[in-house]
C-alpha positions as protocol buffer text, in pm:
chain_id: "A"
residue {
  index: 1
  type: UNK
  ca { x: 5353 y: -10097 z: 6193 }
}
residue {
  index: 2
  type: UNK
  ca { x: 5433 y: -9747 z: 6065 }
}
residue {
  index: 3
  type: UNK
  ca { x: 5455 y: -9879 z: 5706 }
}
residue {
  index: 4
  type: UNK
  ca { x: 5100 y: -10009 z: 5734 }
}
residue {
  index: 5
  type: UNK
  ca { x: 4987 y: -9668 z: 5857 }
}
residue {
  index: 6
  type: UNK
  ca { x: 5158 y: -9493 z: 5564 }
}
residue {
  index: 7
  type: UNK
  ca { x: 4994 y: -9734 z: 5319 }
}
residue {
  index: 8
  type: UNK
  ca { x: 4659 y: -9670 z: 5488 }
}
residue {
  index: 9
  type: UNK
  ca { x: 4710 y: -9294 z: 5454 }
}
residue {
  index: 10
  type: UNK
  ca { x: 4793 y: -9332 z: 5083 }
}
residue {
  index: 11
  type: UNK
  ca { x: 4486 y: -9548 z: 5031 }
}
residue {
  index: 12
  type: UNK
  ca { x: 4267 y: -9301 z: 5220 }
}
residue {
  index: 13
  type: UNK
  ca { x: 4401 y: -9012 z: 5013 }
}
residue {
  index: 14
  type: UNK
  ca { x: 4334 y: -9202 z: 4692 }
}
residue {
  index: 15
  type: UNK
  ca { x: 3976 y: -9279 z: 4802 }
}
residue {
  index: 16
  type: UNK
  ca { x: 3916 y: -8915 z: 4897 }
}
residue {
  index: 17
  type: UNK
  ca { x: 4046 y: -8789 z: 4562 }
}
residue {
  index: 18
  type: UNK
  ca { x: 3837 y: -9041 z: 4370 }
}
residue {
  index: 19
  type: UNK
  ca { x: 3520 y: -8973 z: 4568 }
}
residue {
  index: 20
  type: UNK
  ca { x: 3574 y: -8599 z: 4521 }
}
residue {
  index: 21
  type: UNK
  ca { x: 3572 y: -8634 z: 4142 }
}
residue {
  index: 22
  type: UNK
  ca { x: 3264 y: -8857 z: 4165 }
}
residue {
  index: 23
  type: UNK
  ca { x: 3091 y: -8596 z: 4381 }
}
residue {
  index: 24
  type: UNK
  ca { x: 3180 y: -8322 z: 4132 }
}
residue {
  index: 25
  type: UNK
  ca { x: 3031 y: -8528 z: 3848 }
}
residue {
  index: 26
  type: UNK
  ca { x: 2720 y: -8589 z: 4060 }
}
residue {
  index: 27
  type: UNK
  ca { x: 2683 y: -8217 z: 4129 }
}
residue {
  index: 28
  type: UNK
  ca { x: 2720 y: -8135 z: 3759 }
}
residue {
  index: 29
  type: UNK
  ca { x: 2456 y: -8398 z: 3680 }
}
residue {
  index: 30
  type: UNK
  ca { x: 2220 y: -8253 z: 3943 }
}
residue {
  index: 31
  type: UNK
  ca { x: 2278 y: -7901 z: 3808 }
}
residue {
  index: 32
  type: UNK
  ca { x: 2195 y: -8032 z: 3461 }
}
residue {
  index: 33
  type: UNK
  ca { x: 1870 y: -8192 z: 3585 }
}
residue {
  index: 34
  type: UNK
  ca { x: 1764 y: -7887 z: 3785 }
}
residue {
  index: 35
  type: UNK
  ca { x: 1819 y: -7642 z: 3498 }
}
residue {
  index: 36
  type: UNK
  ca { x: 1494 y: -7529 z: 3329 }
}
residue {
  index: 37
  type: UNK
  ca { x: 1428 y: -7680 z: 2986 }
}
residue {
  index: 38
  type: UNK
  ca { x: 1493 y: -7364 z: 2781 }
}
residue {
  index: 39
  type: UNK
  ca { x: 1841 y: -7340 z: 2934 }
}
residue {
  index: 40
  type: UNK
  ca { x: 1897 y: -7713 z: 2883 }
}
residue {
  index: 41
  type: UNK
  ca { x: 1871 y: -7671 z: 2505 }
}
residue {
  index: 42
  type: UNK
  ca { x: 2149 y: -7412 z: 2517 }
}
residue {
  index: 43
  type: UNK
  ca { x: 2361 y: -7657 z: 2716 }
}
residue {
  index: 44
  type: UNK
  ca { x: 2309 y: -7923 z: 2449 }
}
residue {
  index: 45
  type: UNK
  ca { x: 2419 y: -7672 z: 2183 }
}
residue {
  index: 46
  type: UNK
  ca { x: 2728 y: -7593 z: 2390 }
}
residue {
  index: 47
  type: UNK
  ca { x: 2810 y: -7965 z: 2405 }
}
residue {
  index: 48
  type: UNK
  ca { x: 2778 y: -7978 z: 2026 }
}
residue {
  index: 49
  type: UNK
  ca { x: 3025 y: -7691 z: 1988 }
}
residue {
  index: 50
  type: UNK
  ca { x: 3290 y: -7872 z: 2193 }
}
């Protein structure tokens, strides 16, 4: 019984970590959309420099 609980905790932790990274990507995407166009061009240039 306790082993199942430990496995569940591991699974839950994995899901939380994964969803956190997905949320961060979503927030970055939203930031990118909400940025005015003149700033967007600068962002594209920054991507090119990478």
